[in-house]
N, C-alpha and C positions, 0 to 999 in steps of 0.2 A: 610583546607577547603574542599578539596575533600573527606576526611575521614568522615567529618560531612555529607556531601551530600550522601555518600554511606550509612551511618548509618540511615539517614532520609529515603532513599529509602527502606532500609530493613525494617524499621518499618511501613511505610506507603504503601508500595507495596510488600506485602509478595509474595514470588515466583519469584519475578523479580530480586532479589539481585544476584541470580546465573546466570541469563541471561546476557551474555556478547555481543552476536551478534544477528542480525535478524534471523540467522539460528537456534537459540535456540527455535523458536516459529513455531506453526503450526496453520493453519485455517481448518476448514471443507470445503470441496468442495461444490460448488453449487448443483452439481448433486450427492452428498453424498460421503462418504469416507473422508480420510484425505488428507490435502494439506501442507505437512510439508516443511517449507522454507529450511530445511537442504538438500532437494533434489536439490537445486540450488546452493549449495556452489561453490564458484568460479566464479559465474555469477553475474552481476549487476542486481539489482531488481528495478523496479519502482512500488511501491504499491500505489494504488489510491482508495480512497473511492468513491463509485459511487451511482447514484440514476437515476431511469428511468424517473422520472417526474420533472426534474430540467432544468433551463435555460441553464446549462452547459452540459446537456445530450449529446448534439452533439459531445462533447469531445471524446466520443467513437470512432468516426471516426479517430481522431488523435491518439488515443491509439492503434487502429488497425494498422495504418500506422507505428508507432513506432515498434510494434511487427513484422510486416512484413519486415521492414528495418533493424532491428538490432538483431533479435533472432539468426540468424546465427553467429552473432559476440559476443553472450553472453549476451544479455539483455532479462530478463524475466518481462513481464508486468503482474501485478496481480491486478484484479479488486476486491473490497471489497464493495459490496452493503451495504448500511446502510440507516436506517429510521430515524436516529437522528435528521434530519432536516425535517422530515414529507414528504419526496418526494420519498420514496421507500416503498409502501405499500404492493407490491406483495409478493406472496410465491415463493419459489425457482424456482419451475417449470416455473412460469410466468416470472420470472426475466430472466431466462436462455433462454426462447423462444424470448422474446422481444430483448435481446442482440444479439442473433445469427441471427434472422430473419431481424431486423432492421439495424444492424450494422456490421454483419458478424464476430462477436466476436469468436475468437478461442483460445485467450490466457486464462491462468487459472483464474477462477472466484471462490472466496470464498463464502461461504453461508453468508447470511445477518448477520451483526455484529454491535455492538455498537462501535463507534470510539472516542467518548468523554465521560467524566464523570466517575462516579464510576463504571459503568458497561462496560466500554470500554474493548475491547479485550486486552489480555496482551501485544500483539505486540505494539498497540497504547499507553498503559501505559508506556511501556519501551521506546518508541520513545520520549514521553513527558519527561520522566526522564533522558534520555541520550542526547537528542538533544535540549531540551528546551521547557518549558510549554507554550512560546509564539509561538511555532511552531506547535501546535496541529491543527487539523481540525477545522475551524470555519465555514465551509460550505462544500458542496459536492465537489468532484474532487480535494480534497487536494492530493497532490503527495509527497511521500517520495522517494528519490533516494538513494539506498543502494549500497555500494561498494561490489566487489567480496570478500572482507573480512568480510562482514556482518555489516559494520558500516554505519549509516546514514551520508550522506555527503551533502545532500541538502534537502530543504522543499520548496514546492511551493504551494501557494494557488489555489483555483479553477480559479481565474482570469488569471493564467498562462496556456496557452493552451498546450497541449502535444507536438506539433510541434513547439512551440516557439523557437527562436534562444538561448535564455538562457538556456532552458532546454535541447535542443539537443546538445548544446555545452558541458553542463555538463555531458550528457550521453556519448558523444565521449570521454571525458577525463577519465571516470570511467570504460569504457569497459575493459574486460580482455585483456591483451596483448598476441598476438599469440605466 
């Protein structure tokens, strides 16, 4: 069964068959340049698709709180703006300014990406293939928690806030051991 799934992934998702961990992917930075996830090997990641004009936009506050609370212990919060749900129409500069001025965002932010469908960023295609197609973003502020080994260990919909007990308990369990 696993061999068939691997073959199917090779045929349907070219380029992803070689990807084994989240650290095999890179985003573009919101301000330009590369944002390789490999720079965070050995750290836990919380990858969140974001939007500036969503009912969940205030979750940036919780994301900043997580970043401030856990970054010294090995958590990297990464925001991935997306207009897939028609709530992130701005250009990179507008998104950056909004996030920094409104919420004090200082964690890494990717450039605007697709997170669903055929045009989804390769990280999101890999997440769907490796963690389950039923765990893909169906709205903004979907969260993937990635272990320090680069595997997705949990997926949370936008209805789960960044500082919810279930997410913070999962983060505590996956943080790198000192």
